[in-house]
C-alpha positions as CSV (number, residue, x, y, z in Angstrom):
1,M,130.2,103.6,133.8
2,K,133.0,103.3,132.1
3,P,132.9,103.5,127.6
4,Y,132.9,100.3,125.9
5,R,135.9,100.6,123.6
6,N,134.7,98.3,121.0
7,R,137.4,97.3,119.6
8,S,135.6,95.5,116.6
9,G,133.3,98.5,115.5
10,K,130.3,96.6,115.3
11,S,129.5,95.8,119.3
12,G,125.9,96.7,120.9
13,V,127.5,97.6,124.0
14,A,127.9,101.3,124.6
15,A,129.1,101.2,128.7
16,Y,130.2,98.7,131.3
17,E,131.0,98.9,135.4
18,N,132.4,96.2,136.8
19,G,132.0,95.8,140.4
20,E,132.8,92.9,143.2
21,G,130.5,89.6,142.3
22,F,128.3,92.2,139.5
23,I,128.8,93.7,136.2
24,R,126.5,96.1,135.0
25,V,126.4,96.7,130.8
26,R,124.6,99.2,128.8
27,F,123.3,98.0,125.5
28,V,123.3,101.5,122.6
29,H,119.4,100.1,121.7
30,D,118.6,98.1,125.0
31,G,118.9,99.8,128.2
32,T,121.0,98.9,131.0
33,Y,121.5,95.0,132.9
34,E,122.9,94.0,136.1
35,Y,124.6,90.2,136.0
36,T,125.4,89.1,139.5
37,D,127.5,86.1,140.8
38,T,123.9,85.0,141.4
39,R,122.8,85.1,137.6
40,P,123.9,84.4,135.8
41,G,127.0,83.0,138.1
42,R,130.4,84.1,138.8
43,M,132.2,82.3,136.4
44,H,130.0,84.2,133.2
45,V,130.7,87.3,135.2
46,R,134.3,86.7,135.4
47,N,134.7,86.2,131.6
48,M,132.1,89.4,130.9
49,Q,134.8,91.6,133.2
50,K,137.1,90.4,131.3
51,L,135.6,90.9,128.0
52,A,134.4,94.1,129.0
53,E,138.3,95.5,129.9
54,A,139.6,94.0,127.1
55,G,137.1,95.9,124.8
56,I,136.2,92.9,122.7
57,G,133.7,90.3,122.6
58,L,131.5,91.4,125.0
59,S,128.0,91.4,123.0
60,T,128.8,88.5,121.3
61,Y,129.4,86.7,124.6
62,I,126.3,88.0,126.2
63,S,124.5,87.0,123.5
64,R,125.8,83.3,122.7
65,F,125.9,82.6,126.5
66,V,124.0,84.5,129.2
67,R,120.9,86.1,126.6
68,E,118.4,86.7,129.2
69,R,119.8,85.6,132.5
70,Y,120.6,88.9,133.7
71,A,120.0,89.9,137.9
72,R,117.6,92.7,136.9
73,K,117.2,95.6,133.7
74,L,117.9,98.7,135.7
75,D,116.5,101.3,132.3
């Protein structure tokens, strides 16, 4: 996993891993979750991947648009 740059300094995201059709996000206090093209959907995964690479807005995006629609919790 790559450390999340956290440009705002206030993110709950610690790290992420992008792959073909998925993103895995490790939160500071809540473990690691996988989001896929199936759940929550391709558009959300692509948006989350872009935000992760930019290092800003990922936690907010998940809170506003994705919420509990993850594919699976990894830890």
